[in-house]
Backbone as JSON, one array per atom type, in Angstrom:
{
  "sequence": "VVGATLTRGPFPLEKHIEGIKYPRPHHATGDSSSEVMEACRRAAIKKHKGSNVIYGGAGNKILAAALGEVASSIQHKVGGAWDLCAPQAILKGMGGKMTDLFGEEIAIYSDDVPPRCNERGYVATSPGSEDLFHEALVAAILAQPEVQKYKFNVE",
  "N": [[17.14, 8.08, 20.81], [19.51, 10.4, 21.64], [21.28, 12.26, 19.3], [21.45, 10.18, 17.52], [21.16, 9.01, 14.17], [18.33, 9.6, 12.07], [16.4, 6.93, 11.09], [14.71, 5.01, 8.65], [12.71, 2.58, 7.03], [12.39, -0.65, 5.39], [11.09, -3.57, 6.97], [11.53, -6.9, 6.95], [8.82, -9.22, 6.61], [9.06, -11.7, 7.83], [10.4, -11.51, 10.6], [13.66, -10.92, 11.93], [15.11, -13.11, 10.9], [17.95, -14.66, 9.94], [19.97, -14.64, 6.99], [18.06, -14.9, 4.99], [16.98, -13.97, 1.82], [15.31, -11.2, 0.4], [13.57, -10.94, -2.27], [13.15, -8.55, -4.96], [10.3, -7.33, -6.76], [9.56, -5.17, -3.97], [6.78, -5.15, -1.79], [5.12, -2.99, 0.13], [3.52, -3.16, 3.22], [1.6, -2.78, 6.24], [1.79, -4.34, 9.48], [-0.58, -5.7, 9.82], [-2.71, -8.41, 10.56], [-5.11, -8.97, 9.45], [-7.66, -10.64, 7.55], [-8.21, -9.49, 5.05], [-5.9, -8.0, 4.49], [-3.97, -10.02, 4.46], [-4.85, -11.36, 2.19], [-4.42, -9.34, 0.28], [-1.6, -9.15, 0.34], [-0.88, -11.73, -0.58], [-1.99, -11.62, -3.17], [-0.5, -9.54, -4.38], [2.11, -10.6, -4.41], [1.72, -12.97, -5.83], [0.92, -11.94, -8.31], [2.95, -10.07, -9.11], [5.31, -11.12, -8.19], [8.23, -11.11, -6.01], [8.6, -9.75, -2.66], [7.07, -9.24, 0.57], [7.34, -6.38, 2.59], [7.52, -4.67, 5.71], [6.41, -1.49, 6.54], [6.03, 1.2, 8.73], [3.17, 3.24, 9.21], [0.99, 5.07, 7.04], [1.82, 7.28, 5.47], [4.6, 6.9, 5.42], [4.8, 4.47, 4.02], [3.71, 5.21, 1.52], [5.52, 7.2, 0.78], [7.78, 5.58, 0.51], [7.08, 4.22, -1.83], [6.99, 6.41, -3.59], [9.68, 7.13, -3.63], [10.74, 4.96, -4.87], [11.63, 2.84, -3.38], [10.02, 0.73, -2.85], [7.87, -1.28, -4.9], [5.16, -1.24, -4.65], [2.61, -0.09, -2.38], [0.37, -0.99, 0.06], [-2.63, -0.65, 1.84], [-5.36, -1.33, 3.96], [-6.98, 0.31, 5.53], [-7.23, 3.74, 6.53], [-6.49, 6.53, 8.67], [-7.5, 9.11, 8.1], [-7.98, 11.95, 5.88], [-5.66, 13.43, 6.34], [-3.69, 11.51, 6.57], [-3.14, 10.78, 4.0], [-3.04, 12.96, 2.16], [-0.66, 14.72, 1.8], [1.43, 12.74, 1.29], [0.3, 11.51, -1.01], [0.31, 13.63, -2.82], [3.06, 14.04, -3.14], [3.82, 11.52, -4.2], [2.29, 11.5, -6.6], [3.37, 13.79, -7.84], [5.91, 12.86, -8.37], [5.44, 11.0, -10.27], [4.13, 8.64, -9.65], [1.31, 6.46, -8.86], [-1.91, 6.39, -7.3], [-4.72, 4.84, -5.9], [-7.88, 4.01, -4.35], [-8.32, 0.94, -2.49], [-9.92, -0.47, -4.19], [-9.52, 0.43, -6.73], [-10.58, 2.9, -7.37], [-10.71, 6.53, -7.53], [-9.28, 8.34, -4.81], [-11.59, 9.2, -2.46], [-11.74, 10.64, -0.18], [-11.25, 13.32, 0.11], [-13.29, 15.01, -0.76], [-16.17, 17.24, -0.38], [-18.52, 15.87, -0.05], [-17.98, 13.39, 1.29], [-18.01, 9.9, 1.13], [-19.66, 7.56, 3.37], [-17.62, 5.69, 5.59], [-15.33, 5.94, 4.06], [-12.66, 6.05, 4.79], [-12.08, 3.46, 5.23], [-11.61, 2.34, 2.84], [-9.03, 2.23, 2.12], [-5.85, 2.13, 0.36], [-3.94, 1.76, -2.69], [-0.77, 2.2, -3.73], [1.56, 2.89, -6.27], [4.89, 2.84, -7.55], [6.8, 5.52, -9.19], [7.35, 5.2, -12.69], [6.48, 2.61, -12.85], [4.44, 2.14, -14.53], [1.04, 2.44, -15.63], [-0.24, 0.05, -16.19], [0.89, -1.82, -14.46], [-0.09, -0.94, -11.99], [-2.88, -1.16, -12.45], [-3.09, -3.93, -12.95], [-2.27, -4.93, -10.5], [-4.29, -3.95, -8.76], [-6.48, -5.3, -9.92], [-5.74, -7.96, -9.37], [-5.84, -7.9, -6.59], [-8.57, -7.29, -6.21], [-9.67, -9.65, -7.14], [-9.55, -11.42, -5.09], [-11.4, -13.37, -2.8], [-11.66, -12.57, -0.11], [-11.23, -9.85, -0.25], [-13.37, -9.03, -1.81], [-15.46, -9.6, -0.04], [-14.77, -7.81, 1.99], [-15.03, -5.39, 0.6], [-17.79, -5.36, 0.12], [-18.67, -5.01, 2.73], [-17.79, -2.42, 3.38], [-19.0, -0.69, 1.67]],
  "CA": [[18.51, 8.24, 21.27], [20.02, 11.72, 21.28], [22.43, 12.22, 18.41], [21.36, 9.07, 16.57], [20.58, 9.41, 12.89], [16.97, 9.15, 11.84], [16.37, 5.84, 10.12], [13.4, 4.52, 8.25], [12.9, 1.6, 6.0], [11.6, -1.87, 5.41], [11.37, -4.65, 7.88], [10.94, -8.1, 6.35], [7.7, -9.76, 7.36], [9.61, -12.76, 8.68], [11.33, -10.68, 11.37], [14.84, -11.43, 12.63], [15.6, -14.38, 10.37], [19.22, -14.4, 9.27], [20.31, -15.36, 5.77], [16.98, -14.98, 4.01], [16.96, -12.87, 0.85], [13.98, -10.69, 0.12], [13.66, -10.5, -3.67], [12.34, -7.45, -5.46], [9.9, -6.06, -6.19], [9.04, -5.16, -2.61], [5.41, -4.66, -1.62], [5.05, -2.51, 1.51], [2.26, -3.16, 3.97], [1.82, -2.75, 7.68], [1.85, -5.7, 10.03], [-1.93, -6.18, 10.09], [-2.95, -9.82, 10.25], [-6.5, -9.11, 9.01], [-7.78, -11.51, 6.38], [-8.15, -8.7, 3.82], [-4.5, -7.66, 4.21], [-3.3, -11.27, 4.07], [-5.24, -11.58, 0.79], [-3.72, -8.34, -0.54], [-0.19, -9.56, 0.25], [-0.82, -12.9, -1.48], [-2.29, -11.18, -4.54], [0.63, -8.75, -4.89], [3.26, -11.48, -4.66], [1.36, -13.89, -6.91], [0.85, -11.2, -9.57], [4.19, -9.38, -9.49], [6.44, -11.78, -7.52], [8.86, -10.27, -5.0], [8.37, -10.05, -1.26], [6.38, -8.25, 1.39], [8.13, -5.74, 3.63], [6.68, -3.87, 6.6], [6.73, -0.1, 6.81], [5.05, 1.77, 9.64], [2.5, 4.48, 8.83], [0.56, 5.22, 5.65], [2.7, 8.24, 4.79], [5.9, 6.27, 5.24], [4.66, 3.48, 2.95], [3.51, 5.92, 0.25], [6.81, 7.82, 0.47], [8.65, 4.51, 0.02], [6.72, 4.02, -3.24], [7.41, 7.61, -4.34], [11.14, 7.1, -3.76], [11.14, 3.76, -5.59], [12.14, 1.81, -2.47], [9.1, -0.39, -3.02], [7.07, -1.19, -6.13], [3.78, -0.92, -4.28], [2.26, 0.08, -0.98], [-1.04, -1.37, 0.17], [-3.19, -0.57, 3.18], [-6.82, -1.47, 3.85], [-7.67, 1.38, 6.26], [-6.43, 4.92, 6.88], [-7.15, 7.34, 9.69], [-8.24, 10.21, 7.5], [-7.33, 12.64, 4.76], [-4.33, 13.87, 6.76], [-2.74, 10.42, 6.37], [-2.9, 10.55, 2.58], [-2.98, 14.12, 1.26], [0.71, 15.11, 1.44], [2.15, 11.66, 0.61], [-0.24, 11.31, -2.35], [0.8, 14.73, -3.67], [4.47, 13.74, -3.45], [3.82, 10.36, -5.1], [1.79, 11.93, -7.91], [4.35, 14.71, -8.4], [7.08, 12.11, -8.82], [5.04, 10.12, -11.36], [3.49, 7.41, -9.17], [-0.15, 6.41, -8.96], [-2.58, 5.92, -6.09], [-6.17, 4.73, -5.9], [-8.28, 3.25, -3.16], [-8.06, -0.49, -2.62], [-10.78, -1.02, -5.23], [-9.17, 1.03, -8.02], [-11.28, 4.18, -7.56], [-10.03, 7.71, -7.02], [-9.42, 8.53, -3.37], [-12.75, 10.08, -2.29], [-11.71, 11.16, 1.18], [-11.02, 14.76, 0.11], [-14.42, 15.8, -1.25], [-17.12, 17.72, 0.62], [-19.53, 14.84, 0.16], [-17.22, 12.17, 1.54], [-18.89, 8.77, 1.38], [-19.47, 6.92, 4.66], [-16.6, 4.65, 5.71], [-14.33, 6.08, 2.99], [-11.33, 5.77, 5.31], [-11.91, 2.01, 5.23], [-11.36, 1.91, 1.46], [-7.59, 2.06, 2.01], [-5.19, 2.63, -0.84], [-2.87, 1.05, -3.39], [0.14, 3.18, -4.33], [2.63, 2.26, -7.05], [6.03, 3.74, -7.71], [7.01, 6.15, -10.5], [8.0, 4.34, -13.68], [5.95, 1.25, -12.85], [3.41, 2.09, -15.57], [-0.35, 2.28, -15.19], [-0.64, -1.36, -16.3], [1.32, -2.48, -13.22], [-1.07, -0.55, -10.97], [-4.18, -1.76, -12.78], [-2.99, -5.37, -12.77], [-2.21, -5.18, -9.06], [-5.65, -3.73, -8.23], [-7.31, -6.41, -10.4], [-5.37, -9.16, -8.61], [-6.37, -7.71, -5.24], [-10.03, -7.4, -6.28], [-10.05, -11.03, -7.44], [-9.5, -12.21, -3.86], [-12.71, -13.42, -2.14], [-11.63, -11.8, 1.14], [-11.33, -8.44, -0.61], [-14.76, -8.83, -2.23], [-16.24, -9.56, 1.19], [-14.43, -6.55, 2.65], [-15.64, -4.32, -0.2], [-19.23, -5.39, 0.39], [-18.9, -4.5, 4.08], [-17.48, -1.0, 3.53], [-19.78, 0.14, 0.73]],
  "C": [[19.02, 9.58, 20.76], [21.26, 11.56, 20.41], [22.41, 11.1, 17.39], [20.74, 9.58, 15.28], [19.16, 8.86, 12.79], [16.99, 8.06, 10.78], [14.93, 5.48, 9.82], [13.65, 3.44, 7.22], [12.14, 0.32, 6.24], [12.04, -2.82, 6.51], [10.73, -5.89, 7.27], [9.85, -8.68, 7.24], [8.15, -10.89, 8.29], [10.74, -12.13, 9.49], [12.48, -11.51, 11.95], [15.3, -12.8, 12.15], [16.84, -14.09, 9.54], [19.33, -15.21, 7.97], [19.21, -15.48, 4.74], [17.05, -13.75, 3.1], [15.51, -12.49, 0.59], [13.98, -10.12, -1.29], [12.73, -9.34, -3.99], [11.39, -7.99, -6.51], [9.38, -6.22, -4.77], [7.64, -4.56, -2.61], [5.27, -4.28, -0.15], [3.63, -2.58, 2.05], [2.61, -2.91, 5.42], [1.86, -4.18, 8.18], [0.48, -6.26, 10.4], [-2.07, -7.65, 9.69], [-4.41, -10.04, 9.82], [-6.55, -9.96, 7.74], [-7.7, -10.73, 5.07], [-6.7, -8.34, 3.49], [-3.69, -8.89, 3.84], [-3.6, -11.57, 2.6], [-4.54, -10.6, -0.14], [-2.25, -8.71, -0.73], [-0.03, -10.73, -0.73], [-1.01, -12.48, -2.92], [-1.12, -10.43, -5.15], [1.8, -9.65, -5.26], [2.95, -12.47, -5.78], [1.41, -13.17, -8.26], [2.2, -10.68, -10.02], [5.45, -9.97, -8.85], [6.99, -10.88, -6.41], [8.54, -10.7, -3.59], [7.67, -8.89, -0.55], [7.34, -7.7, 2.43], [7.2, -4.84, 4.44], [7.26, -2.48, 6.74], [5.66, 0.4, 7.76], [4.46, 3.05, 9.07], [2.19, 4.58, 7.35], [1.49, 6.14, 4.88], [4.06, 7.66, 4.49], [5.87, 5.25, 4.1], [4.52, 4.16, 1.58], [4.8, 6.61, -0.17], [7.8, 6.78, -0.06], [8.36, 4.2, -1.45], [7.19, 5.19, -4.08], [8.91, 7.6, -4.6], [11.64, 5.87, -4.51], [11.75, 2.69, -4.7], [11.3, 0.55, -2.56], [8.32, -0.19, -4.32], [5.63, -0.8, -5.82], [3.66, -0.79, -2.77], [0.77, -0.15, -0.88], [-1.48, -1.26, 1.62], [-4.7, -0.59, 3.07], [-7.6, -0.41, 4.62], [-6.7, 2.53, 6.46], [-7.22, 5.73, 7.9], [-8.0, 8.44, 9.11], [-7.44, 10.86, 6.39], [-5.91, 13.05, 5.1], [-3.28, 12.78, 6.58], [-2.32, 10.28, 4.91], [-2.56, 11.79, 1.77], [-1.55, 14.5, 0.87], [1.47, 13.97, 0.75], [1.63, 11.4, -0.81], [0.24, 12.39, -3.29], [2.25, 14.5, -4.08], [4.55, 12.6, -4.46], [3.39, 10.77, -6.51], [2.79, 12.86, -8.6], [5.59, 14.02, -8.94], [6.73, 11.09, -9.9], [4.41, 8.81, -10.93], [1.98, 7.5, -9.28], [-0.73, 5.87, -7.66], [-4.08, 5.94, -6.29], [-6.57, 4.13, -4.56], [-8.07, 1.77, -3.47], [-8.83, -1.12, -3.78], [-10.58, -0.37, -6.59], [-9.85, 2.35, -8.32], [-10.41, 5.32, -7.04], [-10.25, 7.81, -5.51], [-10.52, 9.58, -3.14], [-12.75, 10.81, -0.95], [-11.61, 12.68, 1.24], [-12.25, 15.6, -0.23], [-15.34, 16.23, -0.1], [-18.18, 16.67, 0.94], [-18.86, 13.47, 0.31], [-18.18, 11.02, 1.84], [-18.64, 8.17, 2.76], [-18.39, 5.84, 4.56], [-15.51, 4.76, 4.65], [-12.92, 5.81, 3.5], [-11.05, 4.27, 5.37], [-11.69, 1.46, 3.82], [-9.86, 1.79, 1.18], [-6.99, 2.68, 0.77], [-4.24, 1.59, -1.41], [-2.04, 2.14, -4.06], [1.24, 2.43, -5.07], [3.67, 3.3, -7.43], [6.1, 4.37, -9.1], [7.72, 5.17, -11.44], [7.45, 2.93, -13.72], [4.83, 1.05, -13.86], [2.03, 1.86, -14.97], [-0.78, 0.82, -15.24], [-0.25, -2.14, -15.06], [0.29, -2.21, -12.13], [-2.41, -1.24, -11.22], [-4.17, -3.27, -12.58], [-2.95, -5.74, -11.29], [-3.6, -5.02, -8.43], [-6.57, -4.87, -8.66], [-7.02, -7.69, -9.64], [-5.91, -9.08, -7.19], [-7.89, -7.91, -5.24], [-10.51, -8.82, -6.55], [-10.07, -11.92, -6.19], [-10.87, -12.2, -3.17], [-12.76, -12.59, -0.85], [-11.79, -10.3, 0.87], [-12.75, -8.12, -1.08], [-15.68, -8.73, -1.01], [-16.02, -8.24, 1.92], [-15.09, -5.37, 1.93], [-17.14, -4.22, 0.08], [-19.53, -4.76, 1.76], [-18.63, -3.01, 4.24], [-18.25, -0.11, 2.56], [-21.19, 0.34, 1.19]]
}
């Protein structure tokens, strides 16, 4: 719409339901219904409570973490380095942390990029959330059988 302000932000997973509160911390994901993402959502909420909110695009989700709008952002696949490089730099510059879904450094930038590295996704946590929050979230995600199966398939 011409002249409309640019808006961005969370959309509760249970779309268009009036009167429901979405407690913090918020965990941003996309709307993927894959079993690995369902497992990641469950793990995040079980470990750190809160609610899942939907943000479109990897960069948008990572920026939400950098700005403290969400405590974490989780995605199981990315298109390529261009989806992560600038948002990761902003997140890191603001004090946040980001690894792949399995807790390893993002390997998508190196010359010897491993096969299927874009399928390793990412976990991003907001500035001030402490490394222990990030590590505990990754551990909770890795404890899910669906994530173990997914990891086996992408390595």
